[in-house]
Every structure is written in structure tokens, then in C-alpha cells.
N, C-alpha and C positions, 0 to 999 in steps of 0.2 A: 770734198763736196760727196764723195760717194756713201758715204757714212750717212750722213745728214738724211741726202735723202731716201735712205734706206727709212730711216726714223721717220721725214716723213712721208714717206707710203705707207708707214705701219700706223702710226698716228689718225691719219686721212681716212685711211681704212676704217678704222676703229669706231670713228663717229660715226659711222656710217654701218656698224657691224650694231649700234645702240639707237634709241631713237633722237639723243641727242642731236645729232643734225638738220632730223627730219624736224624735230619741235622746233628746234633752233628757226630755219629755215621759213615754216610755216606761218610764227609768230612774226615774223620780220616779216614778211610779203604782208603778212594782215594790216600790224601797224602801221607797215608804208603808206597802205591804200587808204587806209581810216585816216591817215593823220592827212595824207595829199589830198584826199578830195575833200572830206567831209569839216575836219578842222582848220586846215589851210586853205579851202573855197576855192579848191583849182578853176572851177566854170563859172564862179563869183565874179572873179578875179578882170576876166576876160582878158586873161592875157598868155596867150600859149608859150609857158616856159617849166619848168620844174623846180624851180624857188620854193614856192610853200614844201615837195619834196625833199630838198638837201636841208632847209633849214631845222627841222627836224630829228635828224643824226645823228647828233650827237648826246641829243636828250633820250635815242635807242639806243644807241651803241652805252649808255651811261648804265643803264641795265641790264643788256642782253648779253653782251661779251663777259662783263663778270657773271653773269652765270653759268656761258659757256665754258670761261676757261676755269671756273672755281675748281674743276675736278684735275685739271690738266699734273699738279704735283701732289697738291694735297691728297687723293685717292691713291698714287703710287706710295705716297708714304703709310697711308694707312692699312692698305692693302698690303705690304710686304713687298709690292712688285716691282719698285725702285729699287732691291739689293740683284733684283735679275736682270733689270737692266743696264747697273751698272758692272755687271759680267759680262756684257757684250761687248767688242773689241770697239766703243766709240768712248770719246772724250765725252765729260759732262756738258761741255758746250758744245756740242757737236748733239746729244741731246736736247740741250735750251732752244738750241737754232731750229730743229728738227720740228719739235713739238707747235713752238711758235710760227712755222710756215704753215704746219698742217692745217692749225684754227688759221693761217691769217687768209690762206683758199679757200675755207669753207664760208670766211666773212666777201670776198670776191664771188664768191658764185651765186651767193644771196643778195649780192649785188646786181650779178649778169642776170639773176629771174626776175628781176625790176623794169625788165625790157617793157614788157609790154606800157607801161605807163609813158614810157619816150616813144613809143609808138602811137599813142593816143594825141600828144600835143602833137605830133608832126603833123596826126589827122586830122586835129582840129585847127592847127594856124601852121605858120615858119617859123619854127623857133632857131634860136643859132644853133645847130648840135656841134661847134664844137665848143661852144661855154657847157654845152652838157657833160660830152665827154671829160671837157677839167674838171666840172663838178666830180663827177664819178672817181676819177683819179684821185682828187684831193678826200672825198668822202673814205676811198681805200685807205690810203695814206693815217688819216683819221685815226680809223679804226686799228689801223696797228699798233697805233697809241696806247688807244685802251688796253689793247690785249696784252701788251708788255706790261703793262702795268700791272694787270689782272694776272699776269701770267706769274708776276714777281709775288705778286700775293700770297696766291694760290699755295706757292715755295716757301712762304713762309708759317704755316701749318697742315697740320693733319685732317682738318676738321671743315668741311666744303663752304658750310654756312660761314663761318668764320671769314676763310678766305673770298666771300661775294662779300661780306660788309665793309672789310677793309677795301677791298677794291673800289666797290663803288664811293667808297669816302674818300679817297686818296683821288676817282677819277674828277669826283664833282667837285673838288679843289681845285684840279687840273681847268674844269669847264667854267666856274665861274670868277675867276681870279681877273677876269679883265671886264667885268660888270661891273655896273652902275654902282648898287650896292657896295658892292666892295670897294671900289674905287673911292667914292663916296668918306667911305669909313677911314681909310686914308689921308684924305685931303687937308682934314685939319692941320695935320702934325705931319705928312710928306713933305719931300719937295718932287718936281716934277720929275726929276731920276727915278726917283723911288716908284713914282705911278708909274713911269711908263716898264719899269723893270719890272712891276707884279702884272701888268698887264699883258708884256708880252709872255707869259707863261702859261697865258689863256688858250686853249684850244680854239674858244667862238675866234679869238681875235685874229686867228690864222684861217680859223677854214673860213672864214665868210667872204675871203677876197677870189677864193679856192670855188667857192658855190656860185661864187660869178663868173667862173673861167678864167680867173686869172690866177694864173702856176708860177708865182713869183718864187723865187730861188730860196729864201730866206724863212716863206713858208712851207716849202718843201724839205727843206734842210732840217728844221725845227723839228717835224713831225720822226723823221730819221733818227736824229740824237735821240728824241725823247729812245723811241723804240731802243736804240745800242745802249742806253746808259742803264734804262730797266732790265733788259734782257742781260746786261753784265753782271745789275746788281741779283738779277735772278739765279745768275750762276757761285759768284758769293754765297748767297744764302745756303744753296744746295752743298757746296761745299763744304760749308759750315755746321750745316744739318744732315748729312749722310749718314753718321754714325747712328745717329738717333734713333 
């Protein structure tokens, strides 16, 4: 783990050595406020909770996380710095995990900095803070799933724009797989088992309960499994492409 934390610290610092982290956090905070107060109608609802805030998180992550992660491996390969990284006394698996954790901590920091919204609803009423805390944890887990997919897409190509587009497309499929439009398309010819299977892949299906404060083990486990699978896929891709 010492090597993993070395890579994590290196990558975390690199985010703040460039405008990437600052721009990402600023945009995330700005859009969170806009979606919560203006589109989510926090005041008009007359309820002291953050449901409007969390409802928009999947759609925020859909574009912001791939934008942040698209450079993680694509830039390393394009600049040739991946060769330098491979000369360090760390394995590819440690490098993949370290890079992932650094970006995931940026996402955690972004969520923490939305605390004024939490303070606002406590000022306006008496929300269930346990539910809000659970929703924050669920949101962070979901962001990790978005990040793992985006990291894998970045490993596929040297082009950051291509990595971004691939990540958005794959993440979008995971987001909408449980929506009514998708399930209606399957319903005429698919059985209930297939419909339930398709719906079970949806980020929305698993996050909705978390946003209401229910941290069920199957939902937590789902996002953790998604992270493990896509990080392992990143490892395989980098192993196969490291000679390119």
C-alpha cells in the first residue's frame, strides 16, 4: 500500500498543480447550486431536505467525471510519461489504484465543499441529517463507479476527447438502463427476469434508495463491484497497450 499512497499523493498534487481540480470543483459547486435552488425548486417545495440536490448527481457526474478522468491515462500515453511511470518501483495495478484514489478524493472534496447546502436546509427546517449523510456516502460511491469507467476509457486511447466521448457513452448506458424508456423497449419481448437484470445495472436504480437515506448492502456492493471490474479492465488494457 505504500506504493499506492505514493502514486495517490503524486496524482492528487498534480491535480492542483494545474487548473483541473479548481475548475472541476468550481463547476461542480456552481451547477449543484443551480440545480438545487433553481431547477430543483428547493424553496418552493417547502421541505427541508436535499433530495433535489442529490437527484441531479447522476447527471452531473455523467459529464464532469469523464471530463476530469479523460487525461488520467490518455495524457500519460500521449506525452510518453507512462514510460517514466513504469520505471518506478510500482506495479501497473498500484498505479491504476493510486490514480483512481487521487481522483476519487477530489470528488470527495467536491462533495464536502457543498456543506453550505446542508447548513441551509438545517437553517430552514429540521431535516433528517442521518438521511443526508447516507445520501452523501451513496453519491460518493456512485461517483467512484463513474470514475472507474472513465479511467478505463482513458486507458483505451491517447486522445483525451475520444476518451471523454467513450466514457460519457458507456456511463450513459449504465445510467439509463433502468429507465422506463429502456425497459419499455424490452418489455414486449423480454421476460421479467431479463427486465429485472437490465434494471439492476442502472446507477439510478441503486442510487435512488441511497438518496433517500437507505444504504442497503446490495446497492453499496453494486457500486464497489463496478469499481473493481472497471479498474481491473483498466489494468488489462494498460498491460496490453504499454508497448504502443
